[in-house]
C-alpha positions in Angstrom: 168.4 -25.1 139.5 166.6 -24.0 142.3 164.5 -20.8 143.3 166.3 -18.3 146.1 165.1 -15.1 147.5 167.9 -11.8 146.5 168.5 -9.4 148.0 167.4 -5.3 146.6 171.0 -5.3 145.3 170.4 -8.7 143.5 167.4 -7.7 142.3 167.4 -4.4 140.4 170.6 -5.4 139.0 168.8 -8.4 137.3 165.3 -6.3 136.5 167.2 -3.3 135.4 169.7 -6.1 132.4 166.1 -7.7 131.6 165.3 -6.4 128.2 161.8 -5.9 129.6 162.3 -4.9 132.4 159.5 -2.3 134.1 159.8 -0.6 137.6 156.4 -2.1 138.6 159.8 -5.2 138.8 161.8 -2.6 140.8 162.6 -3.1 144.4 161.2 0.4 145.0 157.7 -0.4 143.4 158.6 -3.7 146.4 158.3 -1.0 149.3 156.3 1.4 148.3 153.3 -1.4 147.9 154.1 -2.7 151.7 152.3 0.4 153.0 149.1 -0.8 151.3 149.2 -4.4 153.1 151.8 -6.5 150.8 154.7 -8.1 152.2 156.8 -8.8 149.6 159.4 -11.4 148.0 161.9 -11.2 145.4 163.1 -14.4 144.3 165.4 -15.2 141.5 165.8 -19.0 139.6 169.6 -19.5 139.7 171.9 -22.3 138.5 174.3 -24.4 140.5 177.0 -21.0 139.7 174.7 -19.0 141.5 173.9 -16.9 137.5 170.2 -16.0 137.8 168.5 -17.3 134.9 165.0 -15.6 135.6 163.3 -13.6 138.5 160.3 -12.1 139.9 158.6 -9.9 142.8 156.1 -11.6 144.1 153.6 -9.1 146.2 151.8 -11.2 148.9 148.5 -9.8 150.8 146.0 -11.9 152.6 142.4 -12.3 151.8 140.2 -14.1 153.8 142.2 -16.6 155.7 144.3 -17.7 153.3 146.7 -15.6 150.8 147.8 -15.4 147.1 150.9 -13.9 145.2 151.1 -11.0 142.6 153.8 -9.7 139.9 152.9 -7.0 138.4 154.4 -7.0 134.6 156.1 -10.1 136.2 157.9 -13.2 135.7 161.6 -11.9 134.5 162.1 -15.1 132.5 162.6 -15.8 128.6 159.2 -16.8 127.7 159.9 -18.4 124.7 162.4 -19.8 126.1 160.2 -23.0 126.7 162.4 -25.4 128.7 163.8 -22.6 131.2 160.0 -21.0 131.4 158.6 -24.8 132.1 161.4 -25.2 134.7 161.0 -21.7 136.5 156.9 -22.3 136.7 157.3 -25.9 137.7 160.0 -24.4 140.7 158.0 -21.6 142.2 154.8 -24.0 141.8 156.8 -26.1 144.1 157.9 -22.9 146.3 154.8 -21.5 146.9 151.4 -24.1 146.6 151.7 -24.6 150.0 151.9 -20.7 151.0 149.9 -19.3 148.3 146.1 -20.0 146.8 147.3 -18.3 142.9 149.8 -16.4 142.3 148.5 -13.5 139.6 151.0 -12.2 136.5 150.2 -9.7 133.9 153.9 -9.5 131.7 154.4 -6.5 129.7 154.3 -8.2 126.5 153.1 -6.5 123.3 151.2 -9.2 121.3 150.1 -6.7 118.5 149.8 -3.4 117.7 146.8 -1.7 116.9 146.4 -0.3 113.6 146.1 3.2 113.0 143.8 3.6 109.6 141.8 0.3 110.7 142.2 0.5 114.4 142.1 -3.3 114.2 145.3 -5.3 116.1 147.9 -6.8 114.0 149.1 -9.3 115.9 153.0 -10.5 115.9 154.4 -14.0 116.9 154.5 -12.7 121.2 151.0 -14.2 120.9 152.6 -17.8 120.9 152.8 -17.1 124.6 149.6 -17.2 125.6 149.7 -20.7 124.5 153.0 -21.3 126.4 151.6 -20.1 130.1 148.1 -22.0 129.6 150.0 -25.6 128.8 151.9 -24.8 132.4 148.7 -24.6 133.7 148.2 -20.1 134.1 144.1 -19.7 133.4 144.1 -16.7 131.4 141.6 -14.1 132.8 138.7 -12.4 130.5 140.7 -9.6 128.3 139.4 -6.3 129.6 137.8 -4.4 126.7 137.8 -1.2 129.3 139.5 -0.8 132.4 138.6 -4.1 134.4 142.3 -5.6 135.0 144.8 -4.0 137.4 146.7 -2.7 134.1 144.9 -1.5 131.0 145.4 -4.1 127.8 146.1 -1.4 125.5 148.5 1.3 126.3 149.8 4.6 124.2 154.0 4.2 123.7 155.3 7.6 122.1 158.6 7.4 120.4 161.0 9.9 121.1 163.2 9.7 117.8 159.5 9.8 116.5 158.2 12.8 117.8 157.8 16.5 117.0 155.7 18.4 117.3 154.9 19.0 113.5 154.2 15.0 113.8 151.1 15.4 115.9 147.2 16.2 114.1 146.1 19.2 113.1 143.7 19.0 116.6 146.0 17.9 118.7 148.4 21.4 117.1 145.8 23.6 117.6 144.7 22.8 120.8 148.4 23.5 122.2 149.0 26.1 120.9 145.7 27.8 122.3 147.3 27.1 125.6 150.5 28.8 124.8 147.9 32.1 124.1 146.3 31.8 127.0 149.5 32.5 128.9 150.4 28.9 130.3 154.0 27.9 132.2 154.8 24.3 132.7 157.2 24.7 136.2 158.8 21.1 137.5 157.0 21.0 141.0 158.8 19.7 144.2 156.8 17.6 147.1 154.7 20.8 147.8 153.2 20.2 144.1 151.4 16.7 145.2 148.7 18.4 147.5 148.1 21.1 144.0 148.3 17.6 141.9 145.4 16.3 144.1 142.3 18.6 143.5 142.8 17.6 139.7 143.1 14.0 139.9 140.6 13.5 142.8 137.4 13.3 140.9 138.7 10.7 139.0 140.8 8.4 141.5 138.6 6.6 144.2 141.8 7.3 146.6 143.2 9.3 149.5 145.8 12.0 149.1 148.4 9.3 150.9 148.7 7.0 147.7 150.5 9.2 145.5 152.3 10.8 148.1 153.4 7.1 148.9 154.0 6.7 144.9 155.9 9.6 144.4 158.0 9.9 148.3 159.5 5.6 146.9 160.4 6.5 144.2 161.7 10.4 144.5 164.6 8.3 147.1 166.1 6.7 143.8 165.6 10.5 142.0 163.1 8.5 139.7 160.0 10.8 140.1 158.9 14.1 138.7 156.0 16.4 139.5 154.8 18.5 136.4 152.6 21.5 136.6 150.6 24.4 134.4 149.9 27.4 135.6 149.0 30.8 134.0 150.4 33.7 133.6 148.1 36.5 133.5 150.7 38.7 132.1 151.4 36.6 129.0 148.0 36.0 128.7 146.9 39.6 129.5 148.9 40.6 126.4 148.2 37.6 124.4 145.0 38.2 125.0 145.0 42.1 124.1 146.9 41.5 121.0 144.9 39.4 119.6 142.3 40.8 120.0 143.4 43.9 118.0 144.4 41.6 114.9 140.7 39.9 115.1 139.4 44.0 115.4 141.2 44.9 112.4 139.7 41.6 110.5 136.5 42.5 111.7 136.4 46.5 110.5 137.5 44.9 107.4 134.4 42.3 107.6 132.0 46.0 108.0 133.9 47.2 104.8 132.9 44.8 102.9 129.4 44.4 103.9 128.5 48.1 103.1 129.1 47.3 99.6 128.0 44.1 99.3 125.2 41.8 101.8 126.9 38.6 100.7 125.5 35.4 103.1 129.5 35.1 102.8 130.1 38.1 104.8 127.8 37.9 106.9 128.4 34.5 108.5 132.4 36.0 108.8 131.0 38.8 111.1 128.9 36.6 113.1 131.6 34.9 113.9 134.2 37.8 113.7 131.7 38.8 116.8 132.1 35.9 118.6 135.4 35.7 118.2 135.7 39.5 119.9 133.5 38.5 122.1 136.1 35.1 123.8 138.9 37.6 123.9 137.2 40.8 125.2 136.2 37.8 128.1 140.5 36.8 128.5 141.3 40.5 129.0 138.9 40.4 131.6 140.2 37.4 133.1 143.7 38.0 133.0 143.1 41.8 134.1 141.4 40.3 137.3 143.9 37.9 137.4 146.8 40.4 137.2 145.3 42.8 139.7 144.2 40.7 142.3 148.3 38.7 142.0 146.6 35.2 141.5 148.6 32.4 141.3 146.5 29.7 139.6 147.5 26.0 138.4 144.9 24.6 136.5 146.8 21.1 135.1 149.8 18.3 136.7 151.4 15.0 136.1 152.8 12.7 138.6 156.1 10.8 136.0 158.7 7.5 137.1 161.6 7.9 135.1 162.9 4.3 134.8 165.7 3.1 132.6 165.0 4.4 128.7 161.0 5.1 129.4 158.6 8.3 131.4 156.5 6.6 132.8 152.8 9.6 132.8 151.5 7.9 136.5 148.8 9.7 136.5 147.6 13.8 134.9 144.8 15.6 135.5 143.5 19.3 135.5 140.8 21.8 136.1 137.9 21.5 134.9 136.9 25.6 135.4 139.6 26.1 132.7 139.1 23.0 130.7 138.5 25.5 127.4 142.1 26.4 128.2 143.7 22.7 126.4 145.8 22.5 129.7 146.2 18.6 129.6 147.2 18.7 125.8 150.2 21.7 126.4 150.8 19.8 129.7 151.4 16.5 127.9 152.8 18.6 124.7 155.8 19.8 127.7 156.4 17.7 129.2 157.4 15.7 126.0 159.8 18.3 124.7 161.3 18.0 129.2 162.8 14.7 128.1 162.7 14.6 124.0 166.8 14.3 124.6 167.4 12.3 128.1 165.2 9.4 126.6 163.6 7.1 124.3 159.8 6.3 125.2 157.0 7.5 127.4 154.4 5.8 128.1 151.1 8.2 127.8 149.7 4.8 129.7 146.1 3.1 129.8 144.3 3.2 126.5 140.5 1.5 125.5 141.0 -1.1 123.1 137.2 -0.2 122.3 137.8 2.8 119.2 134.0 3.2 118.1 132.1 6.7 118.6 130.3 5.0 121.6 133.7 4.2 123.6 132.4 6.0 126.8 135.9 6.5 126.8 136.3 8.4 123.3 138.1 11.5 124.6 140.2 9.5 126.2 141.5 7.8 123.2 141.0 10.4 121.1 143.2 12.8 123.8 146.0 10.1 123.9 146.1 9.6 119.8 146.5 12.7 118.4 150.2 12.4 120.1 150.8 10.0 117.7 151.6 7.1 120.2 151.9 3.8 118.7 149.4 1.7 120.2 150.1 -2.2 121.9 147.6 -4.7 123.1 149.0 -6.3 125.8 148.9 -10.3 126.6 147.0 -9.7 129.6 146.1 -11.6 132.9 146.8 -15.0 134.0 146.6 -16.3 137.2 148.5 -20.1 138.4 146.9 -21.5 140.4 147.7 -23.8 143.5 145.4 -24.6 145.6 142.1 -25.3 143.3 139.1 -25.5 145.6 140.5 -22.4 147.5 140.7 -20.6 144.4 136.7 -21.7 144.2 135.3 -20.9 147.4 137.1 -17.9 146.8 135.6 -16.9 143.5 132.0 -18.4 145.0 132.4 -16.0 148.3 133.4 -12.4 145.4 136.3 -12.4 147.7 138.2 -12.1 144.4 136.0 -10.1 142.6 136.2 -7.7 145.6 139.9 -7.7 146.2 140.8 -7.2 142.2 137.6 -4.3 141.5 140.3 -1.5 140.6 139.6 1.2 142.9 141.7 3.1 140.5 142.7 3.1 137.1 146.2 5.0 136.5 145.0 6.5 132.8 
């Protein structure tokens, strides 16, 4: 068997039929990355009859005077077939050792699932792959606790066959209901909505608009990209707010009657709380009235989604911080799940951290995603297959590797 370069069609056919396939191992992702300084090669490991037994997208980029390779979420090989894995890796070494310093991989192999109660990882048999890779000369990079690596080590994957609104946490359901009361509207947008989305993500993404525009454009060519926005329907917002105000006013009056006959501390607390609620609803009425009068179109949240095989990937989402009290991100994600639930099997909520303590700087992110009750998987991590040891150490010493792989974006 030997390595050969594959056509776009050959590679995509193999990738889509591979048991663990990812859009990161697709010709579309290869084309996208060419806009950011990468060349690419689509390679297959074929037998005497030309049957592809393994494959990989290898992105190639210069680092100083040298070149390295990167196979995102790759290789596409049966890691449990020790003989095939060994021969494929040896063939890759022979094919690339004179051209590249190393090849980085981060296979999409879940080695365990987080227990929802203890927050500890229950490891599975996939963990043996780490030993296989080390035996074959891969260097295991340090496990990232937060988002230090190119991909998060922990991901929330929601099984849409298990999903229902009733299954969500109480807090999440309340926040979604709040969005409904605020008159939020979910809409599918076209390419022009990218400018709106960028307003919501630029605060957490050190990227230029071109990055996500290119991302969207490449996958939109194969009808695999969706863009969603959340806006305020001021008419509905006003109607809801008036109804809620009237209901609370009636309750407030009842409490006042009770206070006349008794100055019970509980009644006093109820009255004070009801007064606060009334004030909040009155403020909502004023905001909705102003927006309706000025005929405003106010977008407050958005998300970019990629569809690949049976899985939905929420690549990036964000919301306007001025409307944080509307909880638009909860409403947005709920509507995305509702939109796809009868068409796809899984939704990838994207990265989480491995720190489930209250001291986690990303505590809010973890709680938000856990509210949708996903399965939280720990993945195998990053490995470097080093061909030129001296050069590799030189790149480390000069800080070039750290500079190259210091994440400028966190896709969370």
